[in-house]
C-alpha positions as MATLAB code, in Angstrom:
seq = 'MLELRPNCECCDKDLPPDCADAMICTYECTFCADCVEQILHNVCPNCGGGFVKRPIRPAKAWRPTTGLTNHPASQKRIHTRYSRDELDAFSATIRTIPPDQR';
ca = [
     101.517  103.942  135.833;
     101.176  103.408  131.954;
     100.134  106.788  129.848;
      97.818  103.807  127.578;
      98.173  105.666  124.084;
      95.267  105.716  121.878;
      96.512  104.712  118.775;
      99.643  102.930  116.990;
     102.367  105.489  116.206;
     102.882  103.822  113.083;
      99.947  102.902  110.836;
      97.657  105.529  113.318;
      95.184  102.113  113.966;
      93.330  102.888  116.892;
      94.340  101.004  119.991;
      91.684  101.021  122.781;
      92.550  100.253  126.528;
      91.127   97.111  126.394;
      92.972   96.162  122.747;
      95.330   92.746  123.246;
      96.782   94.096  119.806;
      98.884   96.777  121.680;
     102.778   96.180  122.084;
     104.860   98.786  124.043;
     108.099   98.952  124.436;
     110.298  100.186  127.970;
     109.739  103.992  127.264;
     106.085  103.385  126.111;
     105.855  103.747  122.335;
     102.904  102.475  121.474;
     102.191   99.831  117.850;
      99.914   97.251  117.056;
     101.078   93.906  116.841;
     101.213   93.822  113.065;
     103.209   97.162  112.406;
     105.327   95.463  115.003;
     105.988   92.190  113.463;
     105.785   93.149  109.811;
     107.267   96.364  109.651;
     109.434   96.994  112.890;
     110.426   93.405  113.438;
     110.349   93.982  116.971;
     112.616   96.790  117.087;
     111.310  100.065  118.370;
     112.157  102.895  115.897;
     112.848  105.397  119.006;
     114.891  103.634  121.180;
     115.749  100.685  119.383;
     114.172   98.250  122.315;
     111.659   95.355  121.498;
     108.515   95.121  122.623;
     105.945   93.333  124.645;
     102.000   93.151  124.660;
     100.509   96.031  126.773;
      99.004   95.274  129.942;
      95.182   96.146  129.746;
      93.965   98.287  132.671;
      90.764   97.116  134.574;
      88.137   99.093  133.647;
      86.620   98.410  137.190;
      88.243  100.372  140.284;
      88.453   96.909  142.001;
      90.297   98.920  144.726;
      89.909  102.615  145.916;
      91.911  104.862  143.266;
      92.495  102.291  140.669;
      91.145  101.054  137.174;
      89.878  103.440  133.885;
      87.397  105.405  136.060;
      90.345  106.633  138.193;
      93.292  107.062  135.199;
      91.825  106.825  132.050;
      94.112  106.435  129.091;
      95.740  108.925  127.356;
      93.838  110.767  124.040;
      96.827  111.949  122.372;
      97.613  110.697  119.450;
     101.506  109.837  118.822;
     103.179  109.494  115.065;
     106.450  108.409  114.263;
     108.259  111.143  113.171;
     110.242  108.372  110.785;
     109.712  107.609  106.812;
     108.969  103.640  106.468;
     112.275  103.649  104.588;
     113.855  104.606  107.910;
     111.886  102.210  109.912;
     113.116   99.041  107.737;
     116.911  100.986  107.576;
     117.279  101.005  111.088;
     115.241   97.936  112.270;
     117.595   96.154  109.392;
     120.407   97.160  111.166;
     119.976   95.963  114.547;
     116.628   93.394  114.464;
     119.094   90.146  114.391;
     120.197   91.222  117.910;
     117.680   90.011  120.838;
     116.352   92.461  122.343;
     118.430   91.461  125.491;
     121.012   92.195  124.287;
     121.130   95.552  122.351;
];
């Protein structure tokens, strides 16, 4: 089950569970769409993978033990450890390679 992190790891923008702007990589690194497009160029600074839109977990438990009621989003904010220059340099090295070929 996805952790549903509460913020963009780059700009710290709030990304609540119902946010359509949240993007994740295969390791659940979480960034807003603006940072993914404008700063990261679809390159996760942690694993080098690409991003997809984070699914929205239903607020209501449509079936027993499901939904945000039973599996709330994380409250732990995570921030990238890399500087903007490091993000730019890393992204530049592999952003021309399609995510499925990295």
